[in-house]
mmCIF file of the C-alpha atoms, coordinates in Angstrom:
data_MODEL
# 
_entry.id   MODEL 
# 
loop_
_atom_site.group_PDB 
_atom_site.id 
_atom_site.type_symbol 
_atom_site.label_atom_id 
_atom_site.label_alt_id 
_atom_site.label_comp_id 
_atom_site.label_asym_id 
_atom_site.label_entity_id 
_atom_site.label_seq_id 
_atom_site.pdbx_PDB_ins_code 
_atom_site.Cartn_x 
_atom_site.Cartn_y 
_atom_site.Cartn_z 
_atom_site.occupancy 
_atom_site.B_iso_or_equiv 
_atom_site.pdbx_formal_charge 
_atom_site.auth_seq_id 
_atom_site.auth_comp_id 
_atom_site.auth_asym_id 
_atom_site.auth_atom_id 
_atom_site.pdbx_PDB_model_num 
ATOM 1   C CA . MET A 1 1   ? -252.614 -38.571 -12.276 1.00 0.00 ? 1   MET A CA 1 
ATOM 2   C CA . LEU A 1 2   ? -250.964 -41.664 -13.778 1.00 0.00 ? 2   LEU A CA 1 
ATOM 3   C CA . ILE A 1 3   ? -253.188 -44.710 -13.494 1.00 0.00 ? 3   ILE A CA 1 
ATOM 4   C CA . ASN A 1 4   ? -252.528 -48.381 -14.197 1.00 0.00 ? 4   ASN A CA 1 
ATOM 5   C CA . MET A 1 5   ? -255.749 -49.504 -15.898 1.00 0.00 ? 5   MET A CA 1 
ATOM 6   C CA . GLN A 1 6   ? -255.486 -53.044 -14.482 1.00 0.00 ? 6   GLN A CA 1 
ATOM 7   C CA . GLN A 1 7   ? -255.538 -51.603 -10.959 1.00 0.00 ? 7   GLN A CA 1 
ATOM 8   C CA . LEU A 1 8   ? -258.838 -49.848 -11.681 1.00 0.00 ? 8   LEU A CA 1 
ATOM 9   C CA . LYS A 1 9   ? -260.598 -53.116 -12.437 1.00 0.00 ? 9   LYS A CA 1 
ATOM 10  C CA . ASP A 1 10  ? -259.855 -54.230 -8.888  1.00 0.00 ? 10  ASP A CA 1 
ATOM 11  C CA . LEU A 1 11  ? -261.070 -51.079 -7.076  1.00 0.00 ? 11  LEU A CA 1 
ATOM 12  C CA . HIS A 1 12  ? -263.325 -53.180 -4.856  1.00 0.00 ? 12  HIS A CA 1 
ATOM 13  C CA . LEU A 1 13  ? -260.197 -54.954 -3.503  1.00 0.00 ? 13  LEU A CA 1 
ATOM 14  C CA . LYS A 1 14  ? -258.180 -51.797 -2.753  1.00 0.00 ? 14  LYS A CA 1 
ATOM 15  C CA . LYS A 1 15  ? -257.490 -50.447 0.711   1.00 0.00 ? 15  LYS A CA 1 
ATOM 16  C CA . PHE A 1 16  ? -258.532 -46.865 1.420   1.00 0.00 ? 16  PHE A CA 1 
ATOM 17  C CA . TYR A 1 17  ? -256.246 -44.966 3.825   1.00 0.00 ? 17  TYR A CA 1 
ATOM 18  C CA . LEU A 1 18  ? -257.691 -41.897 5.552   1.00 0.00 ? 18  LEU A CA 1 
ATOM 19  C CA . ALA A 1 19  ? -255.268 -38.975 5.901   1.00 0.00 ? 19  ALA A CA 1 
ATOM 20  C CA . ASP A 1 20  ? -255.220 -35.375 7.015   1.00 0.00 ? 20  ASP A CA 1 
ATOM 21  C CA . PRO A 1 21  ? -255.070 -32.680 4.302   1.00 0.00 ? 21  PRO A CA 1 
ATOM 22  C CA . ASP A 1 22  ? -251.265 -32.668 4.668   1.00 0.00 ? 22  ASP A CA 1 
ATOM 23  C CA . ARG A 1 23  ? -251.211 -36.427 3.828   1.00 0.00 ? 23  ARG A CA 1 
ATOM 24  C CA . THR A 1 24  ? -250.523 -37.603 7.385   1.00 0.00 ? 24  THR A CA 1 
ATOM 25  C CA . LEU A 1 25  ? -251.972 -41.114 7.383   1.00 0.00 ? 25  LEU A CA 1 
ATOM 26  C CA . LEU A 1 26  ? -254.565 -41.777 10.087  1.00 0.00 ? 26  LEU A CA 1 
ATOM 27  C CA . GLY A 1 27  ? -255.406 -45.388 9.304   1.00 0.00 ? 27  GLY A CA 1 
ATOM 28  C CA . VAL A 1 28  ? -257.203 -47.783 7.008   1.00 0.00 ? 28  VAL A CA 1 
ATOM 29  C CA . LEU A 1 29  ? -260.926 -47.332 6.431   1.00 0.00 ? 29  LEU A CA 1 
ATOM 30  C CA . PRO A 1 30  ? -262.462 -50.632 7.507   1.00 0.00 ? 30  PRO A CA 1 
ATOM 31  C CA . ASP A 1 31  ? -264.528 -52.219 4.749   1.00 0.00 ? 31  ASP A CA 1 
ATOM 32  C CA . PRO A 1 32  ? -265.877 -49.309 2.701   1.00 0.00 ? 32  PRO A CA 1 
ATOM 33  C CA . ALA A 1 33  ? -268.811 -50.546 0.628   1.00 0.00 ? 33  ALA A CA 1 
ATOM 34  C CA . GLU A 1 34  ? -270.287 -49.654 -2.762  1.00 0.00 ? 34  GLU A CA 1 
ATOM 35  C CA . LYS A 1 35  ? -266.933 -48.568 -4.221  1.00 0.00 ? 35  LYS A CA 1 
ATOM 36  C CA . HIS A 1 36  ? -267.303 -47.093 -7.683  1.00 0.00 ? 36  HIS A CA 1 
ATOM 37  C CA . GLY A 1 37  ? -264.771 -45.182 -9.743  1.00 0.00 ? 37  GLY A CA 1 
ATOM 38  C CA . THR A 1 38  ? -264.949 -42.975 -12.795 1.00 0.00 ? 38  THR A CA 1 
ATOM 39  C CA . PHE A 1 39  ? -261.432 -42.413 -14.056 1.00 0.00 ? 39  PHE A CA 1 
ATOM 40  C CA . ARG A 1 40  ? -260.562 -39.633 -16.491 1.00 0.00 ? 40  ARG A CA 1 
ATOM 41  C CA . LEU A 1 41  ? -257.554 -37.702 -17.669 1.00 0.00 ? 41  LEU A CA 1 
ATOM 42  C CA . THR A 1 42  ? -259.627 -34.475 -17.620 1.00 0.00 ? 42  THR A CA 1 
ATOM 43  C CA . PRO A 1 43  ? -261.486 -33.437 -15.732 1.00 0.00 ? 43  PRO A CA 1 
ATOM 44  C CA . TYR A 1 44  ? -260.415 -35.154 -12.532 1.00 0.00 ? 44  TYR A CA 1 
ATOM 45  C CA . SER A 1 45  ? -261.311 -38.710 -11.540 1.00 0.00 ? 45  SER A CA 1 
ATOM 46  C CA . GLU A 1 46  ? -264.020 -39.558 -9.014  1.00 0.00 ? 46  GLU A CA 1 
ATOM 47  C CA . ILE A 1 47  ? -264.563 -42.404 -6.541  1.00 0.00 ? 47  ILE A CA 1 
ATOM 48  C CA . THR A 1 48  ? -267.645 -42.958 -4.414  1.00 0.00 ? 48  THR A CA 1 
ATOM 49  C CA . PHE A 1 49  ? -268.067 -45.312 -1.484  1.00 0.00 ? 49  PHE A CA 1 
ATOM 50  C CA . SER A 1 50  ? -270.078 -45.703 1.699   1.00 0.00 ? 50  SER A CA 1 
ATOM 51  C CA . LEU A 1 51  ? -269.155 -46.552 5.269   1.00 0.00 ? 51  LEU A CA 1 
ATOM 52  C CA . GLU A 1 52  ? -271.535 -47.648 7.995   1.00 0.00 ? 52  GLU A CA 1 
ATOM 53  C CA . ARG A 1 53  ? -270.795 -46.478 11.546  1.00 0.00 ? 53  ARG A CA 1 
ATOM 54  C CA . THR A 1 54  ? -269.924 -49.269 13.963  1.00 0.00 ? 54  THR A CA 1 
ATOM 55  C CA . ALA A 1 55  ? -268.476 -49.265 17.460  1.00 0.00 ? 55  ALA A CA 1 
ATOM 56  C CA . GLU A 1 56  ? -265.179 -50.531 16.015  1.00 0.00 ? 56  GLU A CA 1 
ATOM 57  C CA . ASN A 1 57  ? -264.804 -47.889 13.289  1.00 0.00 ? 57  ASN A CA 1 
ATOM 58  C CA . ALA A 1 58  ? -266.248 -44.799 15.042  1.00 0.00 ? 58  ALA A CA 1 
ATOM 59  C CA . ALA A 1 59  ? -262.992 -42.807 14.975  1.00 0.00 ? 59  ALA A CA 1 
ATOM 60  C CA . MET A 1 60  ? -262.374 -43.443 11.283  1.00 0.00 ? 60  MET A CA 1 
ATOM 61  C CA . TYR A 1 61  ? -266.044 -42.843 10.481  1.00 0.00 ? 61  TYR A CA 1 
ATOM 62  C CA . ASP A 1 62  ? -265.978 -39.495 12.306  1.00 0.00 ? 62  ASP A CA 1 
ATOM 63  C CA . GLY A 1 63  ? -262.764 -38.597 10.441  1.00 0.00 ? 63  GLY A CA 1 
ATOM 64  C CA . LEU A 1 64  ? -264.546 -38.717 7.081   1.00 0.00 ? 64  LEU A CA 1 
ATOM 65  C CA . THR A 1 65  ? -265.001 -34.971 6.640   1.00 0.00 ? 65  THR A CA 1 
ATOM 66  C CA . LYS A 1 66  ? -264.630 -32.472 3.819   1.00 0.00 ? 66  LYS A CA 1 
ATOM 67  C CA . LEU A 1 67  ? -261.062 -31.888 2.565   1.00 0.00 ? 67  LEU A CA 1 
ATOM 68  C CA . GLN A 1 68  ? -259.598 -34.969 4.245   1.00 0.00 ? 68  GLN A CA 1 
ATOM 69  C CA . LYS A 1 69  ? -257.439 -36.951 1.854   1.00 0.00 ? 69  LYS A CA 1 
ATOM 70  C CA . ILE A 1 70  ? -257.716 -40.605 1.028   1.00 0.00 ? 70  ILE A CA 1 
ATOM 71  C CA . LEU A 1 71  ? -254.945 -42.701 -0.455  1.00 0.00 ? 71  LEU A CA 1 
ATOM 72  C CA . VAL A 1 72  ? -256.367 -45.478 -2.599  1.00 0.00 ? 72  VAL A CA 1 
ATOM 73  C CA . GLU A 1 73  ? -253.935 -48.379 -2.717  1.00 0.00 ? 73  GLU A CA 1 
ATOM 74  C CA . ASP A 1 74  ? -252.037 -48.556 -6.039  1.00 0.00 ? 74  ASP A CA 1 
ATOM 75  C CA . ILE A 1 75  ? -254.115 -45.708 -7.518  1.00 0.00 ? 75  ILE A CA 1 
ATOM 76  C CA . GLY A 1 76  ? -253.332 -42.422 -5.777  1.00 0.00 ? 76  GLY A CA 1 
ATOM 77  C CA . TRP A 1 77  ? -254.528 -39.544 -3.632  1.00 0.00 ? 77  TRP A CA 1 
ATOM 78  C CA . PHE A 1 78  ? -258.083 -38.201 -3.519  1.00 0.00 ? 78  PHE A CA 1 
ATOM 79  C CA . ILE A 1 79  ? -259.782 -35.274 -1.762  1.00 0.00 ? 79  ILE A CA 1 
ATOM 80  C CA . LEU A 1 80  ? -263.010 -35.931 0.068   1.00 0.00 ? 80  LEU A CA 1 
ATOM 81  C CA . GLU A 1 81  ? -266.105 -33.795 -0.398  1.00 0.00 ? 81  GLU A CA 1 
ATOM 82  C CA . GLU A 1 82  ? -268.569 -33.322 2.474   1.00 0.00 ? 82  GLU A CA 1 
ATOM 83  C CA . PRO A 1 83  ? -270.129 -36.791 2.966   1.00 0.00 ? 83  PRO A CA 1 
ATOM 84  C CA . ASP A 1 84  ? -273.892 -37.302 2.930   1.00 0.00 ? 84  ASP A CA 1 
ATOM 85  C CA . VAL A 1 85  ? -275.116 -38.904 6.175   1.00 0.00 ? 85  VAL A CA 1 
ATOM 86  C CA . PHE A 1 86  ? -278.062 -41.298 6.170   1.00 0.00 ? 86  PHE A CA 1 
ATOM 87  C CA . SER A 1 87  ? -279.736 -42.842 9.204   1.00 0.00 ? 87  SER A CA 1 
ATOM 88  C CA . ASP A 1 88  ? -282.608 -45.285 9.526   1.00 0.00 ? 88  ASP A CA 1 
ATOM 89  C CA . GLY A 1 89  ? -282.770 -44.945 13.324  1.00 0.00 ? 89  GLY A CA 1 
ATOM 90  C CA . ARG A 1 90  ? -280.600 -48.025 13.917  1.00 0.00 ? 90  ARG A CA 1 
ATOM 91  C CA . THR A 1 91  ? -277.598 -47.486 11.651  1.00 0.00 ? 91  THR A CA 1 
ATOM 92  C CA . GLU A 1 92  ? -275.852 -44.440 10.272  1.00 0.00 ? 92  GLU A CA 1 
ATOM 93  C CA . THR A 1 93  ? -273.993 -44.443 6.960   1.00 0.00 ? 93  THR A CA 1 
ATOM 94  C CA . LYS A 1 94  ? -271.814 -41.869 5.210   1.00 0.00 ? 94  LYS A CA 1 
ATOM 95  C CA . ARG A 1 95  ? -271.893 -41.824 1.431   1.00 0.00 ? 95  ARG A CA 1 
ATOM 96  C CA . CYS A 1 96  ? -268.679 -40.259 0.230   1.00 0.00 ? 96  CYS A CA 1 
ATOM 97  C CA . THR A 1 97  ? -267.519 -38.713 -3.012  1.00 0.00 ? 97  THR A CA 1 
ATOM 98  C CA . MET A 1 98  ? -263.875 -37.896 -3.571  1.00 0.00 ? 98  MET A CA 1 
ATOM 99  C CA . TYR A 1 99  ? -261.934 -36.462 -6.478  1.00 0.00 ? 99  TYR A CA 1 
ATOM 100 C CA . SER A 1 100 ? -258.374 -37.080 -7.637  1.00 0.00 ? 100 SER A CA 1 
ATOM 101 C CA . GLU A 1 101 ? -255.924 -34.707 -6.031  1.00 0.00 ? 101 GLU A CA 1 
ATOM 102 C CA . GLU A 1 102 ? -255.649 -32.306 -8.960  1.00 0.00 ? 102 GLU A CA 1 
ATOM 103 C CA . TYR A 1 103 ? -259.182 -31.245 -8.011  1.00 0.00 ? 103 TYR A CA 1 
ATOM 104 C CA . GLU A 1 104 ? -257.461 -29.175 -5.321  1.00 0.00 ? 104 GLU A CA 1 
ATOM 105 C CA . LEU A 1 105 ? -256.319 -26.781 -8.052  1.00 0.00 ? 105 LEU A CA 1 
ATOM 106 C CA . THR A 1 106 ? -259.941 -25.825 -8.821  1.00 0.00 ? 106 THR A CA 1 
ATOM 107 C CA . GLY A 1 107 ? -260.028 -23.973 -5.503  1.00 0.00 ? 107 GLY A CA 1 
ATOM 108 C CA . ARG A 1 108 ? -256.803 -22.073 -6.067  1.00 0.00 ? 108 ARG A CA 1 
ATOM 109 C CA . MET A 1 109 ? -256.907 -18.889 -8.091  1.00 0.00 ? 109 MET A CA 1 
ATOM 110 C CA . LEU A 1 110 ? -254.578 -17.103 -10.468 1.00 0.00 ? 110 LEU A CA 1 
ATOM 111 C CA . ARG A 1 111 ? -255.110 -13.357 -10.235 1.00 0.00 ? 111 ARG A CA 1 
ATOM 112 C CA . HIS A 1 112 ? -253.590 -10.718 -12.499 1.00 0.00 ? 112 HIS A CA 1 
ATOM 113 C CA . PHE A 1 113 ? -251.468 -13.296 -14.301 1.00 0.00 ? 113 PHE A CA 1 
ATOM 114 C CA . TYR A 1 114 ? -250.157 -12.123 -17.658 1.00 0.00 ? 114 TYR A CA 1 
ATOM 115 C CA . LEU A 1 115 ? -247.816 -14.018 -19.976 1.00 0.00 ? 115 LEU A CA 1 
ATOM 116 C CA . ASN A 1 116 ? -246.373 -12.725 -23.252 1.00 0.00 ? 116 ASN A CA 1 
ATOM 117 C CA . THR A 1 117 ? -248.708 -9.699  -23.391 1.00 0.00 ? 117 THR A CA 1 
ATOM 118 C CA . ASN A 1 118 ? -248.266 -5.959  -23.397 1.00 0.00 ? 118 ASN A CA 1 
ATOM 119 C CA . ASP A 1 119 ? -250.210 -5.687  -20.133 1.00 0.00 ? 119 ASP A CA 1 
ATOM 120 C CA . PRO A 1 120 ? -248.468 -4.036  -17.172 1.00 0.00 ? 120 PRO A CA 1 
ATOM 121 C CA . GLY A 1 121 ? -246.802 -6.751  -15.117 1.00 0.00 ? 121 GLY A CA 1 
ATOM 122 C CA . SER A 1 122 ? -246.677 -9.227  -17.994 1.00 0.00 ? 122 SER A CA 1 
ATOM 123 C CA . ILE A 1 123 ? -243.986 -11.885 -17.802 1.00 0.00 ? 123 ILE A CA 1 
ATOM 124 C CA . GLY A 1 124 ? -242.309 -12.533 -21.133 1.00 0.00 ? 124 GLY A CA 1 
ATOM 125 C CA . SER A 1 125 ? -241.662 -10.231 -24.069 1.00 0.00 ? 125 SER A CA 1 
ATOM 126 C CA . ALA A 1 126 ? -239.660 -9.992  -27.274 1.00 0.00 ? 126 ALA A CA 1 
ATOM 127 C CA . LYS A 1 127 ? -237.014 -8.045  -25.356 1.00 0.00 ? 127 LYS A CA 1 
ATOM 128 C CA . ASP A 1 128 ? -236.724 -10.316 -22.281 1.00 0.00 ? 128 ASP A CA 1 
ATOM 129 C CA . GLY A 1 129 ? -237.705 -13.599 -23.913 1.00 0.00 ? 129 GLY A CA 1 
ATOM 130 C CA . PHE A 1 130 ? -241.107 -15.165 -24.296 1.00 0.00 ? 130 PHE A CA 1 
ATOM 131 C CA . VAL A 1 131 ? -242.552 -17.575 -21.766 1.00 0.00 ? 131 VAL A CA 1 
ATOM 132 C CA . THR A 1 132 ? -242.628 -21.154 -23.053 1.00 0.00 ? 132 THR A CA 1 
ATOM 133 C CA . PHE A 1 133 ? -244.864 -24.020 -21.966 1.00 0.00 ? 133 PHE A CA 1 
ATOM 134 C CA . CYS A 1 134 ? -242.257 -25.723 -19.764 1.00 0.00 ? 134 CYS A CA 1 
ATOM 135 C CA . ASP A 1 135 ? -238.543 -25.022 -19.442 1.00 0.00 ? 135 ASP A CA 1 
ATOM 136 C CA . ALA A 1 136 ? -236.873 -26.569 -16.384 1.00 0.00 ? 136 ALA A CA 1 
ATOM 137 C CA . GLU A 1 137 ? -233.610 -24.769 -17.176 1.00 0.00 ? 137 GLU A CA 1 
ATOM 138 C CA . HIS A 1 138 ? -235.325 -21.356 -17.184 1.00 0.00 ? 138 HIS A CA 1 
ATOM 139 C CA . PRO A 1 139 ? -238.256 -21.614 -14.735 1.00 0.00 ? 139 PRO A CA 1 
ATOM 140 C CA . SER A 1 140 ? -238.727 -17.824 -14.741 1.00 0.00 ? 140 SER A CA 1 
ATOM 141 C CA . LEU A 1 141 ? -239.806 -18.155 -18.400 1.00 0.00 ? 141 LEU A CA 1 
ATOM 142 C CA . SER A 1 142 ? -241.753 -21.429 -18.019 1.00 0.00 ? 142 SER A CA 1 
ATOM 143 C CA . ALA A 1 143 ? -245.554 -21.181 -17.813 1.00 0.00 ? 143 ALA A CA 1 
ATOM 144 C CA . LEU A 1 144 ? -245.900 -24.357 -15.729 1.00 0.00 ? 144 LEU A CA 1 
ATOM 145 C CA . HIS A 1 145 ? -243.237 -23.271 -13.258 1.00 0.00 ? 145 HIS A CA 1 
ATOM 146 C CA . LEU A 1 146 ? -244.666 -19.759 -12.992 1.00 0.00 ? 146 LEU A CA 1 
ATOM 147 C CA . VAL A 1 147 ? -248.149 -21.078 -12.223 1.00 0.00 ? 147 VAL A CA 1 
ATOM 148 C CA . LEU A 1 148 ? -247.017 -23.679 -9.703  1.00 0.00 ? 148 LEU A CA 1 
ATOM 149 C CA . GLU A 1 149 ? -244.474 -21.495 -7.883  1.00 0.00 ? 149 GLU A CA 1 
ATOM 150 C CA . LYS A 1 150 ? -247.439 -19.985 -6.047  1.00 0.00 ? 150 LYS A CA 1 
ATOM 151 C CA . PHE A 1 151 ? -248.418 -23.451 -4.781  1.00 0.00 ? 151 PHE A CA 1 
ATOM 152 C CA . PRO A 1 152 ? -245.427 -25.109 -3.085  1.00 0.00 ? 152 PRO A CA 1 
ATOM 153 C CA . ASP A 1 153 ? -247.191 -28.455 -2.602  1.00 0.00 ? 153 ASP A CA 1 
ATOM 154 C CA . TRP A 1 154 ? -247.271 -28.886 -6.384  1.00 0.00 ? 154 TRP A CA 1 
ATOM 155 C CA . THR A 1 155 ? -244.333 -29.437 -8.709  1.00 0.00 ? 155 THR A CA 1 
ATOM 156 C CA . VAL A 1 156 ? -243.831 -30.104 -12.390 1.00 0.00 ? 156 VAL A CA 1 
ATOM 157 C CA . GLY A 1 157 ? -243.589 -33.834 -13.068 1.00 0.00 ? 157 GLY A CA 1 
ATOM 158 C CA . TYR A 1 158 ? -243.089 -35.665 -16.350 1.00 0.00 ? 158 TYR A CA 1 
ATOM 159 C CA . ILE A 1 159 ? -243.613 -33.542 -19.445 1.00 0.00 ? 159 ILE A CA 1 
ATOM 160 C CA . HIS A 1 160 ? -243.650 -35.202 -22.843 1.00 0.00 ? 160 HIS A CA 1 
ATOM 161 C CA . PRO A 1 161 ? -240.721 -33.884 -24.917 1.00 0.00 ? 161 PRO A CA 1 
ATOM 162 C CA . LEU A 1 162 ? -243.063 -32.547 -27.629 1.00 0.00 ? 162 LEU A CA 1 
ATOM 163 C CA . LEU A 1 163 ? -244.701 -30.306 -25.040 1.00 0.00 ? 163 LEU A CA 1 
ATOM 164 C CA . ALA A 1 164 ? -241.566 -29.457 -23.094 1.00 0.00 ? 164 ALA A CA 1 
ATOM 165 C CA . ASN A 1 165 ? -239.857 -28.105 -26.193 1.00 0.00 ? 165 ASN A CA 1 
ATOM 166 C CA . ARG A 1 166 ? -242.842 -26.154 -27.405 1.00 0.00 ? 166 ARG A CA 1 
ATOM 167 C CA . LYS A 1 167 ? -241.612 -22.590 -27.729 1.00 0.00 ? 167 LYS A CA 1 
ATOM 168 C CA . ALA A 1 168 ? -244.720 -20.671 -28.777 1.00 0.00 ? 168 ALA A CA 1 
ATOM 169 C CA . ILE A 1 169 ? -247.608 -20.803 -26.321 1.00 0.00 ? 169 ILE A CA 1 
ATOM 170 C CA . GLY A 1 170 ? -249.316 -17.554 -27.210 1.00 0.00 ? 170 GLY A CA 1 
ATOM 171 C CA . ALA A 1 171 ? -250.333 -14.773 -24.871 1.00 0.00 ? 171 ALA A CA 1 
ATOM 172 C CA . PHE A 1 172 ? -252.475 -15.080 -21.757 1.00 0.00 ? 172 PHE A CA 1 
ATOM 173 C CA . SER A 1 173 ? -254.255 -12.355 -19.793 1.00 0.00 ? 173 SER A CA 1 
ATOM 174 C CA . VAL A 1 174 ? -255.849 -13.787 -16.679 1.00 0.00 ? 174 VAL A CA 1 
ATOM 175 C CA . ASP A 1 175 ? -257.640 -11.387 -14.373 1.00 0.00 ? 175 ASP A CA 1 
ATOM 176 C CA . GLU A 1 176 ? -258.971 -14.262 -12.257 1.00 0.00 ? 176 GLU A CA 1 
ATOM 177 C CA . GLN A 1 177 ? -259.232 -17.971 -13.032 1.00 0.00 ? 177 GLN A CA 1 
ATOM 178 C CA . ASP A 1 178 ? -258.771 -21.195 -11.111 1.00 0.00 ? 178 ASP A CA 1 
ATOM 179 C CA . VAL A 1 179 ? -255.443 -22.923 -11.683 1.00 0.00 ? 179 VAL A CA 1 
ATOM 180 C CA . TYR A 1 180 ? -256.959 -26.198 -12.934 1.00 0.00 ? 180 TYR A CA 1 
ATOM 181 C CA . SER A 1 181 ? -258.967 -24.438 -15.652 1.00 0.00 ? 181 SER A CA 1 
ATOM 182 C CA . PHE A 1 182 ? -255.943 -22.413 -16.724 1.00 0.00 ? 182 PHE A CA 1 
ATOM 183 C CA . LEU A 1 183 ? -253.721 -25.483 -16.976 1.00 0.00 ? 183 LEU A CA 1 
ATOM 184 C CA . THR A 1 184 ? -256.251 -27.565 -18.863 1.00 0.00 ? 184 THR A CA 1 
# 
């Protein structure tokens, strides 16, 4: 996730747009309170906020459920965890935690994924060519492309030239591991 650091200082001023998991926008969350962000390159970033139920915001309030997405103005997409609900008998409030969208890759698994090894089914060898870190011209020998081809909602974005041209990445034998952990 690319983040403009100046935008983070103004998190309390940002609009939060509720969306379905496929990013279909449902509307603006009216006046979320207690906005707080912890922004990282790894692991993923986190934002918390709360929303009190009112007659005017009932539909949006009810829409705050696990796996919904939230677009934070000028910052990016986040995935909502199951909100905690608090009630004092008069008012009801949801306290929400959401993680930057790459968090989604922690729930997706690589199984029997072998690169540059002698294991049966391994992709890459001295004979056929070794898999590199990222090679847009030869995606069948590009580790990033091979991992993300299983997840069509994700694509390879900007890769620094020092990484893109890195030829030797070593060998990987993954029986089962989440995609985020493998990539980081």
